[in-house]
Chimera marker file (.cmm) of the C-alpha trace (Angstrom):
<marker_set name="trace">
<marker id="1" x="63.246" y="96.154" z="62.490" r="1" g="1" b="0" radius="0.5"/>
<marker id="2" x="62.981" y="93.020" z="60.318" r="1" g="1" b="0" radius="0.5"/>
<marker id="3" x="65.279" y="94.710" z="57.791" r="1" g="1" b="0" radius="0.5"/>
<marker id="4" x="67.941" y="95.198" z="60.479" r="1" g="1" b="0" radius="0.5"/>
<marker id="5" x="67.792" y="91.520" z="61.473" r="1" g="1" b="0" radius="0.5"/>
<marker id="6" x="67.943" y="90.438" z="57.809" r="1" g="1" b="0" radius="0.5"/>
<marker id="7" x="70.941" y="92.726" z="57.274" r="1" g="1" b="0" radius="0.5"/>
<marker id="8" x="72.747" y="91.276" z="60.291" r="1" g="1" b="0" radius="0.5"/>
<marker id="9" x="72.029" y="87.730" z="59.144" r="1" g="1" b="0" radius="0.5"/>
<marker id="10" x="73.110" y="88.392" z="55.555" r="1" g="1" b="0" radius="0.5"/>
<marker id="11" x="76.438" y="90.057" z="56.243" r="1" g="1" b="0" radius="0.5"/>
<marker id="12" x="76.900" y="89.078" z="59.905" r="1" g="1" b="0" radius="0.5"/>
<marker id="13" x="78.513" y="92.477" z="60.458" r="1" g="1" b="0" radius="0.5"/>
<marker id="14" x="76.829" y="94.909" z="62.795" r="1" g="1" b="0" radius="0.5"/>
<marker id="15" x="80.029" y="96.225" z="64.322" r="1" g="1" b="0" radius="0.5"/>
<marker id="16" x="79.327" y="99.521" z="66.078" r="1" g="1" b="0" radius="0.5"/>
<marker id="17" x="75.656" y="99.573" z="64.979" r="1" g="1" b="0" radius="0.5"/>
<marker id="18" x="73.236" y="101.682" z="67.063" r="1" g="1" b="0" radius="0.5"/>
<marker id="19" x="70.244" y="99.589" z="68.133" r="1" g="1" b="0" radius="0.5"/>
<marker id="20" x="69.309" y="101.475" z="71.322" r="1" g="1" b="0" radius="0.5"/>
<marker id="21" x="65.845" y="100.518" z="72.588" r="1" g="1" b="0" radius="0.5"/>
<marker id="22" x="65.351" y="98.168" z="69.577" r="1" g="1" b="0" radius="0.5"/>
<marker id="23" x="62.831" y="95.339" z="69.850" r="1" g="1" b="0" radius="0.5"/>
<marker id="24" x="64.765" y="92.239" z="68.821" r="1" g="1" b="0" radius="0.5"/>
<marker id="25" x="62.763" y="89.836" z="70.969" r="1" g="1" b="0" radius="0.5"/>
<marker id="26" x="63.098" y="86.283" z="69.652" r="1" g="1" b="0" radius="0.5"/>
<marker id="27" x="65.432" y="87.377" z="66.825" r="1" g="1" b="0" radius="0.5"/>
<marker id="28" x="67.862" y="84.869" z="65.331" r="1" g="1" b="0" radius="0.5"/>
<marker id="29" x="71.227" y="86.617" z="65.612" r="1" g="1" b="0" radius="0.5"/>
<marker id="30" x="73.319" y="83.461" z="65.796" r="1" g="1" b="0" radius="0.5"/>
<marker id="31" x="77.031" y="84.256" z="65.209" r="1" g="1" b="0" radius="0.5"/>
<marker id="32" x="76.246" y="87.910" z="64.413" r="1" g="1" b="0" radius="0.5"/>
<marker id="33" x="79.135" y="90.362" z="64.723" r="1" g="1" b="0" radius="0.5"/>
<marker id="34" x="77.874" y="93.026" z="67.116" r="1" g="1" b="0" radius="0.5"/>
<marker id="35" x="81.217" y="94.229" z="68.448" r="1" g="1" b="0" radius="0.5"/>
<marker id="36" x="80.918" y="97.647" z="70.113" r="1" g="1" b="0" radius="0.5"/>
<marker id="37" x="77.216" y="97.794" z="69.168" r="1" g="1" b="0" radius="0.5"/>
<marker id="38" x="74.931" y="100.050" z="71.196" r="1" g="1" b="0" radius="0.5"/>
<marker id="39" x="72.118" y="97.787" z="72.414" r="1" g="1" b="0" radius="0.5"/>
<marker id="40" x="71.348" y="99.740" z="75.584" r="1" g="1" b="0" radius="0.5"/>
<marker id="41" x="67.727" y="99.242" z="76.622" r="1" g="1" b="0" radius="0.5"/>
<marker id="42" x="67.139" y="96.820" z="73.726" r="1" g="1" b="0" radius="0.5"/>
<marker id="43" x="64.666" y="93.953" z="74.048" r="1" g="1" b="0" radius="0.5"/>
<marker id="44" x="66.576" y="90.771" z="73.209" r="1" g="1" b="0" radius="0.5"/>
<marker id="45" x="64.414" y="88.447" z="75.296" r="1" g="1" b="0" radius="0.5"/>
<marker id="46" x="64.412" y="84.933" z="73.891" r="1" g="1" b="0" radius="0.5"/>
<marker id="47" x="66.861" y="85.927" z="71.135" r="1" g="1" b="0" radius="0.5"/>
<marker id="48" x="69.273" y="83.396" z="69.648" r="1" g="1" b="0" radius="0.5"/>
<marker id="49" x="72.719" y="84.929" z="70.134" r="1" g="1" b="0" radius="0.5"/>
<marker id="50" x="74.692" y="81.653" z="70.094" r="1" g="1" b="0" radius="0.5"/>
<marker id="51" x="78.304" y="82.346" z="69.208" r="1" g="1" b="0" radius="0.5"/>
<marker id="52" x="77.577" y="86.051" z="68.659" r="1" g="1" b="0" radius="0.5"/>
<marker id="53" x="80.425" y="88.536" z="69.021" r="1" g="1" b="0" radius="0.5"/>
<marker id="54" x="79.257" y="91.179" z="71.509" r="1" g="1" b="0" radius="0.5"/>
<marker id="55" x="82.748" y="92.207" z="72.567" r="1" g="1" b="0" radius="0.5"/>
<marker id="56" x="82.633" y="95.657" z="74.239" r="1" g="1" b="0" radius="0.5"/>
<marker id="57" x="78.956" y="96.065" z="73.312" r="1" g="1" b="0" radius="0.5"/>
<marker id="58" x="76.786" y="98.448" z="75.324" r="1" g="1" b="0" radius="0.5"/>
<marker id="59" x="73.975" y="96.309" z="76.771" r="1" g="1" b="0" radius="0.5"/>
<marker id="60" x="73.078" y="98.528" z="79.739" r="1" g="1" b="0" radius="0.5"/>
<marker id="61" x="69.517" y="97.875" z="80.932" r="1" g="1" b="0" radius="0.5"/>
<marker id="62" x="68.968" y="95.433" z="78.020" r="1" g="1" b="0" radius="0.5"/>
<marker id="63" x="66.322" y="92.720" z="78.365" r="1" g="1" b="0" radius="0.5"/>
<marker id="64" x="68.055" y="89.393" z="77.721" r="1" g="1" b="0" radius="0.5"/>
<marker id="65" x="65.612" y="87.163" z="79.602" r="1" g="1" b="0" radius="0.5"/>
<marker id="66" x="65.779" y="83.561" z="78.343" r="1" g="1" b="0" radius="0.5"/>
<marker id="67" x="68.238" y="84.600" z="75.583" r="1" g="1" b="0" radius="0.5"/>
<marker id="68" x="70.570" y="81.917" z="74.220" r="1" g="1" b="0" radius="0.5"/>
<marker id="69" x="74.114" y="83.270" z="74.510" r="1" g="1" b="0" radius="0.5"/>
<marker id="70" x="75.885" y="79.891" z="74.409" r="1" g="1" b="0" radius="0.5"/>
<marker id="71" x="79.536" y="80.495" z="73.493" r="1" g="1" b="0" radius="0.5"/>
<marker id="72" x="78.970" y="84.212" z="72.907" r="1" g="1" b="0" radius="0.5"/>
<marker id="73" x="81.854" y="86.680" z="73.240" r="1" g="1" b="0" radius="0.5"/>
<marker id="74" x="80.813" y="89.327" z="75.793" r="1" g="1" b="0" radius="0.5"/>
<marker id="75" x="84.366" y="90.249" z="76.742" r="1" g="1" b="0" radius="0.5"/>
<marker id="76" x="84.408" y="93.817" z="78.101" r="1" g="1" b="0" radius="0.5"/>
<marker id="77" x="80.675" y="94.264" z="77.441" r="1" g="1" b="0" radius="0.5"/>
<marker id="78" x="78.678" y="96.692" z="79.584" r="1" g="1" b="0" radius="0.5"/>
<marker id="79" x="75.736" y="94.713" z="81.019" r="1" g="1" b="0" radius="0.5"/>
<marker id="80" x="75.092" y="97.084" z="83.916" r="1" g="1" b="0" radius="0.5"/>
<marker id="81" x="71.472" y="96.614" z="85.054" r="1" g="1" b="0" radius="0.5"/>
<marker id="82" x="70.727" y="94.100" z="82.268" r="1" g="1" b="0" radius="0.5"/>
<marker id="83" x="68.108" y="91.398" z="82.821" r="1" g="1" b="0" radius="0.5"/>
<marker id="84" x="69.735" y="88.034" z="82.055" r="1" g="1" b="0" radius="0.5"/>
<marker id="85" x="67.337" y="85.925" z="84.106" r="1" g="1" b="0" radius="0.5"/>
<marker id="86" x="67.058" y="82.425" z="82.708" r="1" g="1" b="0" radius="0.5"/>
<marker id="87" x="69.647" y="83.183" z="80.001" r="1" g="1" b="0" radius="0.5"/>
<marker id="88" x="71.912" y="80.466" z="78.627" r="1" g="1" b="0" radius="0.5"/>
<marker id="89" x="75.456" y="81.796" z="79.078" r="1" g="1" b="0" radius="0.5"/>
<marker id="90" x="77.106" y="78.375" z="78.927" r="1" g="1" b="0" radius="0.5"/>
<marker id="91" x="80.742" y="78.714" z="77.774" r="1" g="1" b="0" radius="0.5"/>
<marker id="92" x="80.278" y="82.451" z="77.149" r="1" g="1" b="0" radius="0.5"/>
<marker id="93" x="83.266" y="84.777" z="77.565" r="1" g="1" b="0" radius="0.5"/>
<marker id="94" x="82.284" y="87.489" z="80.039" r="1" g="1" b="0" radius="0.5"/>
<marker id="95" x="85.844" y="88.355" z="81.031" r="1" g="1" b="0" radius="0.5"/>
<marker id="96" x="86.137" y="91.992" z="82.018" r="1" g="1" b="0" radius="0.5"/>
<marker id="97" x="82.381" y="92.517" z="81.571" r="1" g="1" b="0" radius="0.5"/>
<marker id="98" x="80.468" y="95.004" z="83.723" r="1" g="1" b="0" radius="0.5"/>
<marker id="99" x="77.556" y="93.093" z="85.301" r="1" g="1" b="0" radius="0.5"/>
<marker id="100" x="76.943" y="95.638" z="88.069" r="1" g="1" b="0" radius="0.5"/>
<marker id="101" x="73.333" y="95.275" z="89.246" r="1" g="1" b="0" radius="0.5"/>
<marker id="102" x="72.505" y="92.745" z="86.516" r="1" g="1" b="0" radius="0.5"/>
<marker id="103" x="69.796" y="90.134" z="87.119" r="1" g="1" b="0" radius="0.5"/>
<marker id="104" x="71.301" y="86.685" z="86.505" r="1" g="1" b="0" radius="0.5"/>
<marker id="105" x="68.717" y="84.679" z="88.463" r="1" g="1" b="0" radius="0.5"/>
<marker id="106" x="68.374" y="81.208" z="86.989" r="1" g="1" b="0" radius="0.5"/>
<marker id="107" x="71.082" y="81.804" z="84.380" r="1" g="1" b="0" radius="0.5"/>
<marker id="108" x="73.237" y="78.922" z="83.158" r="1" g="1" b="0" radius="0.5"/>
<marker id="109" x="76.877" y="79.982" z="83.477" r="1" g="1" b="0" radius="0.5"/>
<marker id="110" x="78.452" y="76.503" z="83.163" r="1" g="1" b="0" radius="0.5"/>
<marker id="111" x="81.952" y="76.844" z="81.764" r="1" g="1" b="0" radius="0.5"/>
<marker id="112" x="81.598" y="80.618" z="81.360" r="1" g="1" b="0" radius="0.5"/>
<marker id="113" x="84.627" y="82.873" z="81.782" r="1" g="1" b="0" radius="0.5"/>
<marker id="114" x="83.896" y="85.545" z="84.410" r="1" g="1" b="0" radius="0.5"/>
<marker id="115" x="87.516" y="86.450" z="85.137" r="1" g="1" b="0" radius="0.5"/>
<marker id="116" x="87.800" y="90.162" z="85.809" r="1" g="1" b="0" radius="0.5"/>
<marker id="117" x="84.030" y="90.665" z="85.525" r="1" g="1" b="0" radius="0.5"/>
<marker id="118" x="82.326" y="93.115" z="87.903" r="1" g="1" b="0" radius="0.5"/>
<marker id="119" x="79.464" y="91.294" z="89.620" r="1" g="1" b="0" radius="0.5"/>
<marker id="120" x="78.898" y="93.969" z="92.287" r="1" g="1" b="0" radius="0.5"/>
<marker id="121" x="75.235" y="94.149" z="93.241" r="1" g="1" b="0" radius="0.5"/>
<marker id="122" x="74.297" y="91.452" z="90.706" r="1" g="1" b="0" radius="0.5"/>
<marker id="123" x="71.379" y="89.122" z="91.484" r="1" g="1" b="0" radius="0.5"/>
<marker id="124" x="72.758" y="85.582" z="91.339" r="1" g="1" b="0" radius="0.5"/>
<marker id="125" x="69.986" y="83.384" z="92.746" r="1" g="1" b="0" radius="0.5"/>
<marker id="126" x="69.697" y="79.844" z="91.340" r="1" g="1" b="0" radius="0.5"/>
<marker id="127" x="72.595" y="80.274" z="88.894" r="1" g="1" b="0" radius="0.5"/>
<marker id="128" x="74.625" y="77.324" z="87.654" r="1" g="1" b="0" radius="0.5"/>
<marker id="129" x="78.320" y="78.223" z="87.976" r="1" g="1" b="0" radius="0.5"/>
<marker id="130" x="79.800" y="74.729" z="87.497" r="1" g="1" b="0" radius="0.5"/>
<marker id="131" x="83.094" y="74.895" z="85.595" r="1" g="1" b="0" radius="0.5"/>
<marker id="132" x="82.990" y="78.683" z="85.583" r="1" g="1" b="0" radius="0.5"/>
<marker id="133" x="86.245" y="80.694" z="85.599" r="1" g="1" b="0" radius="0.5"/>
<marker id="134" x="86.460" y="83.585" z="88.070" r="1" g="1" b="0" radius="0.5"/>
<marker id="135" x="89.153" y="85.903" z="89.402" r="1" g="1" b="0" radius="0.5"/>
<marker id="136" x="90.170" y="85.625" z="93.024" r="1" g="1" b="0" radius="0.5"/>
<marker id="137" x="93.025" y="87.659" z="94.506" r="1" g="1" b="0" radius="0.5"/>
<marker id="138" x="94.565" y="88.237" z="91.101" r="1" g="1" b="0" radius="0.5"/>
<marker id="139" x="94.339" y="84.617" z="89.983" r="1" g="1" b="0" radius="0.5"/>
<marker id="140" x="91.856" y="82.871" z="87.718" r="1" g="1" b="0" radius="0.5"/>
<marker id="141" x="90.266" y="79.817" z="89.296" r="1" g="1" b="0" radius="0.5"/>
<marker id="142" x="87.756" y="77.265" z="88.043" r="1" g="1" b="0" radius="0.5"/>
<marker id="143" x="84.655" y="76.595" z="90.116" r="1" g="1" b="0" radius="0.5"/>
<marker id="144" x="83.659" y="72.951" z="90.358" r="1" g="1" b="0" radius="0.5"/>
<marker id="145" x="80.973" y="71.410" z="92.503" r="1" g="1" b="0" radius="0.5"/>
<marker id="146" x="81.062" y="67.913" z="93.944" r="1" g="1" b="0" radius="0.5"/>
<marker id="147" x="78.335" y="66.074" z="95.770" r="1" g="1" b="0" radius="0.5"/>
<marker id="148" x="79.094" y="65.280" z="99.380" r="1" g="1" b="0" radius="0.5"/>
<link id1="1" id2="2" r="1" g="1" b="0" radius="0.2"/>
<link id1="2" id2="3" r="1" g="1" b="0" radius="0.2"/>
<link id1="3" id2="4" r="1" g="1" b="0" radius="0.2"/>
<link id1="4" id2="5" r="1" g="1" b="0" radius="0.2"/>
<link id1="5" id2="6" r="1" g="1" b="0" radius="0.2"/>
<link id1="6" id2="7" r="1" g="1" b="0" radius="0.2"/>
<link id1="7" id2="8" r="1" g="1" b="0" radius="0.2"/>
<link id1="8" id2="9" r="1" g="1" b="0" radius="0.2"/>
<link id1="9" id2="10" r="1" g="1" b="0" radius="0.2"/>
<link id1="10" id2="11" r="1" g="1" b="0" radius="0.2"/>
<link id1="11" id2="12" r="1" g="1" b="0" radius="0.2"/>
<link id1="12" id2="13" r="1" g="1" b="0" radius="0.2"/>
<link id1="13" id2="14" r="1" g="1" b="0" radius="0.2"/>
<link id1="14" id2="15" r="1" g="1" b="0" radius="0.2"/>
<link id1="15" id2="16" r="1" g="1" b="0" radius="0.2"/>
<link id1="16" id2="17" r="1" g="1" b="0" radius="0.2"/>
<link id1="17" id2="18" r="1" g="1" b="0" radius="0.2"/>
<link id1="18" id2="19" r="1" g="1" b="0" radius="0.2"/>
<link id1="19" id2="20" r="1" g="1" b="0" radius="0.2"/>
<link id1="20" id2="21" r="1" g="1" b="0" radius="0.2"/>
<link id1="21" id2="22" r="1" g="1" b="0" radius="0.2"/>
<link id1="22" id2="23" r="1" g="1" b="0" radius="0.2"/>
<link id1="23" id2="24" r="1" g="1" b="0" radius="0.2"/>
<link id1="24" id2="25" r="1" g="1" b="0" radius="0.2"/>
<link id1="25" id2="26" r="1" g="1" b="0" radius="0.2"/>
<link id1="26" id2="27" r="1" g="1" b="0" radius="0.2"/>
<link id1="27" id2="28" r="1" g="1" b="0" radius="0.2"/>
<link id1="28" id2="29" r="1" g="1" b="0" radius="0.2"/>
<link id1="29" id2="30" r="1" g="1" b="0" radius="0.2"/>
<link id1="30" id2="31" r="1" g="1" b="0" radius="0.2"/>
<link id1="31" id2="32" r="1" g="1" b="0" radius="0.2"/>
<link id1="32" id2="33" r="1" g="1" b="0" radius="0.2"/>
<link id1="33" id2="34" r="1" g="1" b="0" radius="0.2"/>
<link id1="34" id2="35" r="1" g="1" b="0" radius="0.2"/>
<link id1="35" id2="36" r="1" g="1" b="0" radius="0.2"/>
<link id1="36" id2="37" r="1" g="1" b="0" radius="0.2"/>
<link id1="37" id2="38" r="1" g="1" b="0" radius="0.2"/>
<link id1="38" id2="39" r="1" g="1" b="0" radius="0.2"/>
<link id1="39" id2="40" r="1" g="1" b="0" radius="0.2"/>
<link id1="40" id2="41" r="1" g="1" b="0" radius="0.2"/>
<link id1="41" id2="42" r="1" g="1" b="0" radius="0.2"/>
<link id1="42" id2="43" r="1" g="1" b="0" radius="0.2"/>
<link id1="43" id2="44" r="1" g="1" b="0" radius="0.2"/>
<link id1="44" id2="45" r="1" g="1" b="0" radius="0.2"/>
<link id1="45" id2="46" r="1" g="1" b="0" radius="0.2"/>
<link id1="46" id2="47" r="1" g="1" b="0" radius="0.2"/>
<link id1="47" id2="48" r="1" g="1" b="0" radius="0.2"/>
<link id1="48" id2="49" r="1" g="1" b="0" radius="0.2"/>
<link id1="49" id2="50" r="1" g="1" b="0" radius="0.2"/>
<link id1="50" id2="51" r="1" g="1" b="0" radius="0.2"/>
<link id1="51" id2="52" r="1" g="1" b="0" radius="0.2"/>
<link id1="52" id2="53" r="1" g="1" b="0" radius="0.2"/>
<link id1="53" id2="54" r="1" g="1" b="0" radius="0.2"/>
<link id1="54" id2="55" r="1" g="1" b="0" radius="0.2"/>
<link id1="55" id2="56" r="1" g="1" b="0" radius="0.2"/>
<link id1="56" id2="57" r="1" g="1" b="0" radius="0.2"/>
<link id1="57" id2="58" r="1" g="1" b="0" radius="0.2"/>
<link id1="58" id2="59" r="1" g="1" b="0" radius="0.2"/>
<link id1="59" id2="60" r="1" g="1" b="0" radius="0.2"/>
<link id1="60" id2="61" r="1" g="1" b="0" radius="0.2"/>
<link id1="61" id2="62" r="1" g="1" b="0" radius="0.2"/>
<link id1="62" id2="63" r="1" g="1" b="0" radius="0.2"/>
<link id1="63" id2="64" r="1" g="1" b="0" radius="0.2"/>
<link id1="64" id2="65" r="1" g="1" b="0" radius="0.2"/>
<link id1="65" id2="66" r="1" g="1" b="0" radius="0.2"/>
<link id1="66" id2="67" r="1" g="1" b="0" radius="0.2"/>
<link id1="67" id2="68" r="1" g="1" b="0" radius="0.2"/>
<link id1="68" id2="69" r="1" g="1" b="0" radius="0.2"/>
<link id1="69" id2="70" r="1" g="1" b="0" radius="0.2"/>
<link id1="70" id2="71" r="1" g="1" b="0" radius="0.2"/>
<link id1="71" id2="72" r="1" g="1" b="0" radius="0.2"/>
<link id1="72" id2="73" r="1" g="1" b="0" radius="0.2"/>
<link id1="73" id2="74" r="1" g="1" b="0" radius="0.2"/>
<link id1="74" id2="75" r="1" g="1" b="0" radius="0.2"/>
<link id1="75" id2="76" r="1" g="1" b="0" radius="0.2"/>
<link id1="76" id2="77" r="1" g="1" b="0" radius="0.2"/>
<link id1="77" id2="78" r="1" g="1" b="0" radius="0.2"/>
<link id1="78" id2="79" r="1" g="1" b="0" radius="0.2"/>
<link id1="79" id2="80" r="1" g="1" b="0" radius="0.2"/>
<link id1="80" id2="81" r="1" g="1" b="0" radius="0.2"/>
<link id1="81" id2="82" r="1" g="1" b="0" radius="0.2"/>
<link id1="82" id2="83" r="1" g="1" b="0" radius="0.2"/>
<link id1="83" id2="84" r="1" g="1" b="0" radius="0.2"/>
<link id1="84" id2="85" r="1" g="1" b="0" radius="0.2"/>
<link id1="85" id2="86" r="1" g="1" b="0" radius="0.2"/>
<link id1="86" id2="87" r="1" g="1" b="0" radius="0.2"/>
<link id1="87" id2="88" r="1" g="1" b="0" radius="0.2"/>
<link id1="88" id2="89" r="1" g="1" b="0" radius="0.2"/>
<link id1="89" id2="90" r="1" g="1" b="0" radius="0.2"/>
<link id1="90" id2="91" r="1" g="1" b="0" radius="0.2"/>
<link id1="91" id2="92" r="1" g="1" b="0" radius="0.2"/>
<link id1="92" id2="93" r="1" g="1" b="0" radius="0.2"/>
<link id1="93" id2="94" r="1" g="1" b="0" radius="0.2"/>
<link id1="94" id2="95" r="1" g="1" b="0" radius="0.2"/>
<link id1="95" id2="96" r="1" g="1" b="0" radius="0.2"/>
<link id1="96" id2="97" r="1" g="1" b="0" radius="0.2"/>
<link id1="97" id2="98" r="1" g="1" b="0" radius="0.2"/>
<link id1="98" id2="99" r="1" g="1" b="0" radius="0.2"/>
<link id1="99" id2="100" r="1" g="1" b="0" radius="0.2"/>
<link id1="100" id2="101" r="1" g="1" b="0" radius="0.2"/>
<link id1="101" id2="102" r="1" g="1" b="0" radius="0.2"/>
<link id1="102" id2="103" r="1" g="1" b="0" radius="0.2"/>
<link id1="103" id2="104" r="1" g="1" b="0" radius="0.2"/>
<link id1="104" id2="105" r="1" g="1" b="0" radius="0.2"/>
<link id1="105" id2="106" r="1" g="1" b="0" radius="0.2"/>
<link id1="106" id2="107" r="1" g="1" b="0" radius="0.2"/>
<link id1="107" id2="108" r="1" g="1" b="0" radius="0.2"/>
<link id1="108" id2="109" r="1" g="1" b="0" radius="0.2"/>
<link id1="109" id2="110" r="1" g="1" b="0" radius="0.2"/>
<link id1="110" id2="111" r="1" g="1" b="0" radius="0.2"/>
<link id1="111" id2="112" r="1" g="1" b="0" radius="0.2"/>
<link id1="112" id2="113" r="1" g="1" b="0" radius="0.2"/>
<link id1="113" id2="114" r="1" g="1" b="0" radius="0.2"/>
<link id1="114" id2="115" r="1" g="1" b="0" radius="0.2"/>
<link id1="115" id2="116" r="1" g="1" b="0" radius="0.2"/>
<link id1="116" id2="117" r="1" g="1" b="0" radius="0.2"/>
<link id1="117" id2="118" r="1" g="1" b="0" radius="0.2"/>
<link id1="118" id2="119" r="1" g="1" b="0" radius="0.2"/>
<link id1="119" id2="120" r="1" g="1" b="0" radius="0.2"/>
<link id1="120" id2="121" r="1" g="1" b="0" radius="0.2"/>
<link id1="121" id2="122" r="1" g="1" b="0" radius="0.2"/>
<link id1="122" id2="123" r="1" g="1" b="0" radius="0.2"/>
<link id1="123" id2="124" r="1" g="1" b="0" radius="0.2"/>
<link id1="124" id2="125" r="1" g="1" b="0" radius="0.2"/>
<link id1="125" id2="126" r="1" g="1" b="0" radius="0.2"/>
<link id1="126" id2="127" r="1" g="1" b="0" radius="0.2"/>
<link id1="127" id2="128" r="1" g="1" b="0" radius="0.2"/>
<link id1="128" id2="129" r="1" g="1" b="0" radius="0.2"/>
<link id1="129" id2="130" r="1" g="1" b="0" radius="0.2"/>
<link id1="130" id2="131" r="1" g="1" b="0" radius="0.2"/>
<link id1="131" id2="132" r="1" g="1" b="0" radius="0.2"/>
<link id1="132" id2="133" r="1" g="1" b="0" radius="0.2"/>
<link id1="133" id2="134" r="1" g="1" b="0" radius="0.2"/>
<link id1="134" id2="135" r="1" g="1" b="0" radius="0.2"/>
<link id1="135" id2="136" r="1" g="1" b="0" radius="0.2"/>
<link id1="136" id2="137" r="1" g="1" b="0" radius="0.2"/>
<link id1="137" id2="138" r="1" g="1" b="0" radius="0.2"/>
<link id1="138" id2="139" r="1" g="1" b="0" radius="0.2"/>
<link id1="139" id2="140" r="1" g="1" b="0" radius="0.2"/>
<link id1="140" id2="141" r="1" g="1" b="0" radius="0.2"/>
<link id1="141" id2="142" r="1" g="1" b="0" radius="0.2"/>
<link id1="142" id2="143" r="1" g="1" b="0" radius="0.2"/>
<link id1="143" id2="144" r="1" g="1" b="0" radius="0.2"/>
<link id1="144" id2="145" r="1" g="1" b="0" radius="0.2"/>
<link id1="145" id2="146" r="1" g="1" b="0" radius="0.2"/>
<link id1="146" id2="147" r="1" g="1" b="0" radius="0.2"/>
<link id1="147" id2="148" r="1" g="1" b="0" radius="0.2"/>
</marker_set>
């Protein structure tokens, strides 16, 4: 699998690549182009995916615990049943993403775009949603928290 990571780092183009069930735990995939990649069931725990393009990627049941997805593009990605506990999703674009049944406990979603995302059945305990964009009754609103 080291050759796959080296390839992705060298050319930064893994568009449509099939990495089902791959063990990429702790991999440095910063700014990698993984558009429409099949990463279903992959182990990406602790991976550096800062600024990565995962637009419309298949991440069903993927292990993304403690992964760094700061500023990543996950627009339209399928994260159904994915484990994103403790992940850094700060300023990530998750618009239109399928997060049905995903585990987001302890995830940092500050400034993330969740407009149009499906969060049905998702586990959202101890998440930070400050500055997050969400859809409500057809409109996109920004969540902000103030101390009382």
